[in-house]
C-alpha positions in Angstrom: 24.5 3.2 3.6 22.8 2.3 0.3 20.0 0.4 2.2 18.8 3.3 4.3 17.1 5.4 1.3 15.7 2.0 -0.2 14.1 1.1 3.4 12.8 4.7 3.7 11.1 4.5 0.3 9.5 1.1 1.0 8.2 2.4 4.2 6.7 5.2 2.4 5.3 2.9 -0.5 4.0 0.5 2.3 2.4 3.7 3.9 0.8 5.1 0.6 -0.7 1.5 0.0 -2.2 1.2 3.5 -4.0 4.6 3.2 -5.3 4.4 -0.5 -5.8 0.6 -0.7 -9.1 0.3 1.4 -10.4 3.6 -0.7 -9.8 2.2 -4.3 -10.8 -1.5 -3.2 -14.2 -0.1 -2.0 -14.6 2.1 -4.9 -14.0 -0.8 -7.4 -16.4 -3.0 -5.6 -19.0 -0.2 -5.6 -19.1 -0.4 -1.6 -17.5 2.9 -0.9 -20.4 4.2 1.5 -20.7 1.0 3.2 -17.1 0.2 3.8 -15.9 3.5 4.6 -17.8 5.2 7.6 -17.8 8.9 7.9 -16.4 10.5 10.9 -16.7 14.2 11.3 -15.8 16.7 13.9 -18.6 18.0 16.1 -18.3 21.4 14.8 -18.1 20.3 11.1 -20.6 21.9 8.7 -23.9 20.1 8.2 -23.3 18.6 4.8 -19.6 17.4 5.3 -20.8 13.7 5.2 -22.5 14.0 1.9 -18.9 14.8 0.3 -16.3 12.9 2.5 -16.3 9.7 0.2 -15.7 12.0 -2.8 -13.1 13.6 -1.0 -11.4 10.5 -0.1 -11.4 9.1 -3.6 -10.0 12.6 -5.0 -7.3 13.0 -2.3 -6.1 9.3 -2.8 -6.0 9.6 -6.5 -4.3 13.0 -6.6 -1.7 11.7 -3.9 -0.9 8.3 -5.7 -1.0 9.4 -9.3 2.7 10.4 -9.5 3.6 6.9 -8.3 1.3 5.2 -10.7 2.9 6.7 -13.7 6.4 6.4 -12.6 8.5 4.4 -14.8 11.4 2.4 -13.9 10.1 0.8 -10.6 11.3 -2.7 -9.8 11.1 -5.2 -7.2 8.9 -4.9 -4.3 7.7 -1.4 -5.1 6.7 -2.5 -8.6 4.9 -5.6 -7.3 2.9 -3.3 -5.0 1.9 -1.1 -7.6 0.8 -3.9 -10.0 -1.0 -5.7 -6.9 -2.9 -2.4 -6.2 -3.9 -1.9 -10.0 -4.9 -5.3 -10.2 -7.1 -5.3 -7.1 -9.0 -2.1 -8.3 -9.3 -3.1 -12.2 
């Protein structure tokens, strides 16, 4: 029974990484606009595409910050965090 919470947490860590890694990698390489295309709904307001990349960075950073500053991580989770930090540094 102890493995179920661990597997669930690892699933969410992997999901988090899959969502934010492309944004942070492109930001670190200064290729955010080239690497992340803008997709908007047909009824989106006119200037939405001007702010989509900023919104992606802001949402990713807000979502991942508690995990980045969390102490006591071990194992694969700690490795994933260190790899993410190293890739965007």
